[in-house]
Backbone bond lengths (Angstrom), bond angles and torsions (degrees), N, CA, C in turn:
res aa  C-N    CA-C-N  psi(-1)  N-CA   C-N-CA  omega(-1)  CA-C   N-CA-C  phi
1 M - - - 1.438 - - 1.531 109.27 -
2 T 1.307 116.75 138.71 1.459 122.25 176.92 1.520 108.92 -94.03
3 H 1.336 115.35 132.92 1.462 120.48 -177.85 1.525 110.32 -110.30
4 L 1.305 115.46 142.31 1.458 123.05 174.12 1.522 108.97 -68.07
5 V 1.323 117.02 138.49 1.459 122.14 174.77 1.520 107.06 -106.65
6 H 1.338 116.87 126.66 1.458 121.11 -176.41 1.525 110.03 -131.61
7 L 1.312 116.32 126.36 1.455 122.51 173.59 1.518 106.47 -118.84
8 P 1.332 118.05 109.04 1.460 120.48 -170.63 1.526 115.79 -58.61
9 N 1.343 118.92 -39.91 1.458 119.18 -175.33 1.530 110.23 -148.98
10 A 1.310 115.94 99.82 1.467 120.74 -179.17 1.533 111.93 -67.45
11 H 1.337 117.02 -22.47 1.465 120.80 179.06 1.521 111.67 -65.11
12 S 1.336 116.97 -37.00 1.464 120.25 -173.68 1.525 113.54 -117.15
13 A 1.311 118.91 6.64 1.464 121.41 -179.52 1.533 110.33 -59.55
14 A 1.321 115.59 137.68 1.465 120.40 176.86 1.529 108.92 -70.93
15 L 1.311 115.91 133.10 1.460 121.88 179.88 1.528 109.43 -107.64
16 P 1.328 117.18 158.47 1.466 120.08 175.93 1.536 110.81 -63.51
17 P 1.334 117.25 166.92 1.469 119.50 177.26 1.527 111.48 -56.41
18 E 1.324 115.05 146.21 1.464 120.38 178.93 1.521 110.52 -65.34
19 Q 1.333 114.40 149.24 1.456 122.92 176.95 1.528 107.81 -127.98
20 P 1.330 118.44 154.55 1.464 119.70 175.53 1.531 110.49 -58.37
21 K 1.329 117.32 137.43 1.465 122.48 178.05 1.524 107.75 -78.16
22 P 1.349 118.43 115.94 1.474 120.64 -174.46 1.524 114.87 -59.23
23 T 1.331 118.81 -32.62 1.461 120.63 -177.12 1.528 112.61 -100.82
24 S 1.339 116.38 15.92 1.462 120.51 -178.72 1.519 111.59 -65.00
25 L 1.314 115.12 140.09 1.459 122.01 173.57 1.523 111.04 -96.64
26 T 1.365 116.04 -10.75 1.465 120.99 -173.55 1.528 113.34 -130.90
27 G 1.332 118.09 6.33 1.460 121.10 174.36 1.512 117.37 86.10
28 Q 1.336 118.40 18.73 1.458 118.14 -178.24 1.528 112.45 -79.65
29 S 1.355 114.42 169.39 1.461 122.47 179.89 1.513 110.33 -112.95
30 E 1.344 114.96 163.20 1.463 121.96 179.31 1.521 109.36 -141.64
31 S 1.326 115.35 164.35 1.459 122.01 175.23 1.513 108.23 -141.95
32 T 1.336 116.53 137.24 1.461 121.65 -179.23 1.518 109.78 -131.20
33 L 1.322 115.66 131.30 1.461 122.71 172.86 1.521 107.17 -112.79
34 E 1.328 117.05 106.20 1.462 120.35 175.92 1.522 107.19 -77.33
35 V 1.323 116.52 120.47 1.460 122.02 -177.32 1.525 110.97 -90.13
36 W 1.336 116.11 -35.17 1.472 120.29 -177.89 1.521 109.12 -157.71
37 S 1.331 115.44 145.36 1.457 121.86 173.84 1.518 109.08 -154.27
38 D 1.323 115.25 143.87 1.470 119.36 173.44 1.531 110.24 -112.56
39 G 1.332 116.63 14.78 1.452 120.80 -178.86 1.518 113.78 92.54
40 R 1.325 116.94 -15.04 1.472 121.72 176.56 1.522 109.63 -121.51
41 A 1.313 116.75 -53.04 1.465 122.10 178.37 1.522 108.36 -104.72
42 E 1.333 115.97 155.20 1.463 119.71 176.65 1.515 110.00 -150.48
43 T 1.319 115.30 159.33 1.458 121.70 175.07 1.520 108.39 -139.57
44 G 1.323 115.21 152.49 1.450 118.58 -179.72 1.513 112.51 -176.22
45 I 1.333 113.81 -165.62 1.464 123.06 179.05 1.521 107.07 -123.24
46 W 1.323 115.82 136.21 1.453 121.77 -178.49 1.521 108.59 -131.94
47 E 1.333 115.65 142.70 1.454 121.22 177.80 1.522 108.65 -137.83
48 C 1.334 116.12 141.78 1.463 121.08 -177.87 1.524 108.86 -143.91
49 E 1.335 115.58 138.21 1.461 120.34 179.68 1.535 110.28 -81.63
50 P 1.333 117.07 166.98 1.459 120.69 -177.30 1.528 113.43 -56.19
51 G 1.328 114.55 146.94 1.457 123.01 -179.82 1.513 109.19 145.75
52 S 1.319 116.48 -168.59 1.467 121.67 -177.79 1.524 109.71 -127.43
53 F 1.341 114.85 144.11 1.461 120.23 175.70 1.519 109.59 -151.44
54 T 1.325 115.08 157.15 1.462 120.62 176.08 1.522 109.16 -92.99
55 A 1.326 115.66 155.00 1.465 121.61 178.88 1.519 109.46 -142.49
56 V 1.321 115.26 144.79 1.463 122.73 178.28 1.516 107.78 -135.24
57 R 1.314 117.34 131.61 1.467 121.91 174.98 1.518 106.80 -111.43
58 D 1.311 116.84 95.23 1.462 122.35 178.11 1.515 109.04 -116.45
59 G 1.326 116.47 119.22 1.453 121.48 177.28 1.514 114.74 88.28
60 H 1.335 117.14 -1.35 1.463 119.45 177.57 1.530 110.58 -153.25
61 H 1.325 114.17 160.33 1.462 123.02 174.13 1.527 106.95 -106.27
62 E 1.335 116.69 151.07 1.459 120.80 175.65 1.525 108.99 -130.63
63 V 1.326 115.66 132.62 1.457 122.72 174.05 1.523 106.43 -113.95
64 C 1.344 116.56 127.75 1.465 121.51 -176.51 1.521 110.63 -124.99
65 Q 1.324 115.66 143.71 1.463 122.88 171.18 1.527 105.95 -119.29
66 I 1.327 116.75 118.87 1.464 121.11 -178.41 1.533 108.78 -79.65
67 L 1.337 116.07 125.74 1.463 122.40 -179.42 1.521 111.91 -97.72
68 A 1.336 116.75 -36.84 1.465 121.36 -176.62 1.525 108.70 -154.79
69 G 1.333 115.82 155.27 1.457 121.30 175.68 1.520 113.19 90.12
70 R 1.325 114.12 -179.49 1.465 120.99 -178.45 1.522 109.60 -141.71
71 A 1.340 114.94 144.93 1.459 120.75 178.60 1.519 109.72 -154.37
72 T 1.313 115.55 160.16 1.459 123.24 173.21 1.519 107.17 -117.95
73 L 1.331 116.65 126.69 1.462 122.11 174.52 1.516 107.68 -102.96
74 T 1.320 116.14 132.63 1.457 121.61 176.82 1.517 107.76 -125.73
75 G 1.325 116.57 113.86 1.453 121.50 179.10 1.513 111.60 -77.58
76 E 1.328 116.30 157.05 1.468 119.85 176.14 1.520 111.37 -59.18
77 D 1.346 116.44 -21.89 1.464 120.66 178.50 1.529 112.40 -81.58
78 G 1.360 116.96 -1.01 1.458 121.32 178.65 1.512 114.86 94.18
79 Q 1.343 118.20 -8.66 1.466 120.26 178.96 1.526 109.38 -67.06
80 V 1.334 116.32 133.39 1.456 122.86 179.93 1.524 108.32 -117.39
81 V 1.336 115.95 131.41 1.462 121.79 179.82 1.523 108.00 -130.03
82 E 1.332 116.23 130.05 1.465 121.97 175.65 1.525 108.33 -93.48
83 L 1.339 116.53 128.34 1.456 121.97 179.50 1.524 110.29 -110.03
84 A 1.341 115.48 139.28 1.455 123.42 178.61 1.527 107.41 -148.24
85 P 1.329 117.98 168.84 1.468 118.77 179.17 1.528 111.31 -51.36
86 G 1.328 115.17 131.99 1.463 121.88 -178.06 1.512 113.96 97.31
87 S 1.344 117.59 -15.26 1.470 120.45 178.76 1.522 110.59 -67.89
88 T 1.322 115.08 142.93 1.464 122.25 171.39 1.517 106.82 -120.19
89 I 1.321 115.93 134.58 1.464 120.45 -178.34 1.524 108.96 -135.14
90 V 1.324 115.55 142.93 1.464 121.64 174.16 1.524 107.32 -114.87
91 L 1.327 115.66 120.98 1.461 121.81 175.61 1.526 106.28 -104.58
92 P 1.323 117.30 101.31 1.468 120.16 -174.44 1.530 112.35 -77.16
93 D 1.304 114.83 161.91 1.461 122.15 174.39 1.529 108.41 -48.99
94 G 1.319 116.89 130.31 1.456 121.64 179.78 1.514 114.47 96.45
95 W 1.364 117.81 -11.51 1.471 119.76 -179.60 1.518 109.87 -67.87
96 R 1.329 114.77 137.46 1.465 122.01 175.77 1.514 107.49 -137.43
97 G 1.316 116.19 140.37 1.448 118.52 178.28 1.505 112.72 178.24
98 T 1.333 114.46 -163.78 1.462 122.53 -176.67 1.517 109.74 -126.06
99 W 1.315 115.04 136.51 1.465 122.76 170.67 1.528 106.90 -99.97
100 D 1.332 117.03 126.66 1.458 122.84 169.88 1.525 106.11 -110.86
101 V 1.318 116.15 104.19 1.473 122.17 -176.35 1.525 107.70 -89.30
102 H 1.343 116.54 117.75 1.462 122.57 -177.70 1.525 111.83 -90.78
103 E 1.327 116.70 -36.20 1.469 123.79 177.07 1.522 105.96 -133.57
104 T 1.336 117.25 143.19 1.467 119.81 -179.87 1.515 109.25 -42.46
105 I 1.321 115.44 127.27 1.462 120.99 -173.65 1.521 109.79 -112.08
106 R 1.332 115.18 140.57 1.468 122.11 175.63 1.514 107.31 -129.20
107 K 1.318 115.11 135.48 1.465 119.83 -179.47 1.519 109.51 -141.74
108 T 1.322 114.66 156.86 1.456 119.95 162.31 1.518 105.46 -97.38
109 Y 1.328 115.41 152.19 1.457 118.98 -178.43 1.517 110.32 -143.82
110 V 1.316 113.89 154.23 1.462 122.66 170.30 1.521 106.22 -131.04
111 M 1.332 117.28 124.98 1.461 121.98 174.44 1.514 108.08 -111.66
112 M 1.335 115.02 132.54 1.458 119.60 179.22 1.510 109.21 -134.61
113 P 1.324 116.94 147.20 1.465 119.50 -177.67 1.516 111.64 -67.04
114 A 1.317 115.49 145.34 1.463 120.91 175.05 1.536 108.35 -81.00
115 A 1.306 115.65 146.50 1.467 120.39 176.25 1.517 108.02 -67.95
116 R 1.286 117.41 135.44 1.472 121.70 179.37 1.486 110.39 -119.95
């Protein structure tokens, strides 16, 4: 039987303890609550404190909805996107760039495998 997964309020959901962000350029921490996964796709809530880090999307796409905070994304191609509460962003397979987090940011995300 397949069960519905429900998270009443992603804005205030308790997250696990923060951990050092592995790709941080400035030493910040992050926290991730995986809400659902089938082994290929996953969804959850992620939060990261101010600072800068690199990101690579290889083999999957990510769709994010920003709940709180502000950040600037700069792709290796030079595209710059400002994120704020209410922003939706799609990071497609192959995207590479830098996140500059100005205010602690919280997002919901969905990661799905890219077709190969």
